[in-house]
C-alpha positions, -999 to +999 in steps of 0.1 A: -003-003-002+027+025+011+045+013-020+016+024-043+012+059-027+046+064-029+043+062-063+012+084-065+031+113-049+064+111-069+043+113-100+027+142-091+061+155-077+077+152-108+047+173-120+049+198-094+088+205-102+080+211-138+062+246-127+092+259-111+109+290-117+145+289-120+171+295-155+169+258-168+127+262-164+125+293-179+144+273-212+127+266-243+114+227-245+128+224-275+164+230-266+164+207-233+151+180-258+177+180-279+205+184-253+187+155-234+186+137-267+222+144-274+233+134-243+218+103-242+234+094-281+268+106-265+263+085-235+251+051-252+277+057-276+307+057-254+336+030-250+324+006-227+359+000-217+367+040-207+347+042-178+376+072-166+363+092-197+326+082-188+321+093-155+332+134-170+298+130-183+282+130-147+287+170-147+259+172-172+229+162-148+250+173-115+247+209-127+213+209-142+195+199-111+217+225-090+209+247-116+166+238-117+172+234-075+158+198-078+159+173-049+179+144-054+157+122-038+127+115-056+148+114-090+168+088-068+138+067-058+129+064-096+164+060-110+166+027-084+134+012-105+159+010-135+194-002-124+177-038-113+171-044-155+209-032-158+220-051-135+212-085-145+219-073-182+251-065-173+259-093-152+263-117-181+294-094-190+311-105-162+303-143-164+311-145-202+340-124-205+372-130-182+398-117-202+422-100-177+422-061-182+440-050-153+454-058-116+449-041-086+468-050-062+462-090-061+426-087-072+419-088-112+394-069-129+385-088-159+372-067-192+338-082-182+336-066-149+346-033-165+318-035-192+295-043-162+301-013-150+300+010-174+267-008-184+253+004-148+269+041-149+253+049-185+221+036-168+223+062-143+235+090-164+208+084-189+178+081-167+188+109-149+184+133-174+153+119-187+140+126-149+160+162-153+134+166-187+107+154-168+111+174-138+119+207-157+092+207-185+057+196-184+048+169-207+024+185-225+049+210-239+074+175-244+044+164-262+046+196-286+084+190-294+079+157-301+054+168-329+075+192-339+104+169-351+079+147-367+074+120-343+045+101-354+010+116-333-004+081-320+030+079-306+029+109-287-007+107-280-002+076-261+029+086-241+009+116-229-026+096-222-007+071-206+014+094-184-020+116-175-040+079-168-008+065-147-023+077-114-062+065-122-046+029-127-025+032-093-055+048-072-078+020-080-048-002-083-051+010-040-087+005-038-084-031-050-059-039-026-078-020+008-107-041-002-086-069-004-071-064+031-100-055+048-111-089+036-084-107+050-070-085+076-044-113+085-026-113+058+004-092+052+001-090+011-017-102-022-015-143-015-002-163-045-038-175-053-059-146-056-031-128-078-047-139-112-082-129-095-065-098-089-055-088-119-080-100-137-108-077-120-079-051-128-079-055-165-115-062-170-120-027-143-092-008-170-114-017-199-141-004-179-123+027-168-107+037-207-141+033-220-151+060-193-127+081-200-129+082-240-167+084-236-159+116-216-132+129-237-160+125-267-184+146-250-158+175-243-150+176-282-119+148-287-117+138-323-083+122-322-063+155-318-048+164-290-045+198-284-014+213-270+000+252-258+023+262-284+054+278-265+071+312-270+099+314-297+134+303-288+156+335-275+189+340-278+197+330-245+181+294-253+207+294-286+238+304-261+227+279-236+223+246-264+254+256-285+275+260-251+262+225-244+262+208-276+299+217-277+312+208-239+291+172-249+307+165-282+343+176-264+336+154-237+328+124-259+356+125-288+384+143-267+392+122-237+393+151-211+400+127-179+435+124-191+436+161-195+425+172-164+449+143-145+481+162-164+468+193-139+463+176-108 
């Protein structure tokens, strides 16, 4: 029950943070979308065995969170959801790639272990970048920019509606879970024998709620086109931020700044 409540609170907190009044919040949505996409591409394409060079990319989420005054706790909670998937995806490298890369004292470090660490670091950086984008830009603005770069409308609207009504689904789960606990006060959770019935009832209720929401949208004039608020044109400060961040990110990707910084230490 507490997990469901925490998930609903996290979604609401991200929407509230998007209404902030900082320099990052005031940037044009397209600028933030382009810089985030460039950051994701550069981080993912980085050499999996060059962890020291990859660590330089930590500056982007750290500085943006400081400028946007975003608290770390809600973003770290969302980050923890993605880490198990990366862990199981990367642990296979440790098992199958046993080639020795270096020795740290008596401890051998394999290429598989280095690539595993690289996958985990890339996951942290990319997920944090996306969360920062969501925490500083409302989803309708992001959706409008996605349409501007010719992302199919059906995909954008599915993202928009799913994000908008995920809280409705979580509320339904919370109500069903409360009803279950009231009927089984000695149970610490949903029993495995009842899980199929619980999920089936949730699916049927979701279909019914989705139909009611669609009828309500049609009554309010929905014709298949979701209306988005058009943002203001890109200003001079937005261009300066975009060019500066893109140049810095490209320098970090194609030049080993870790060696350059290390030469001065």
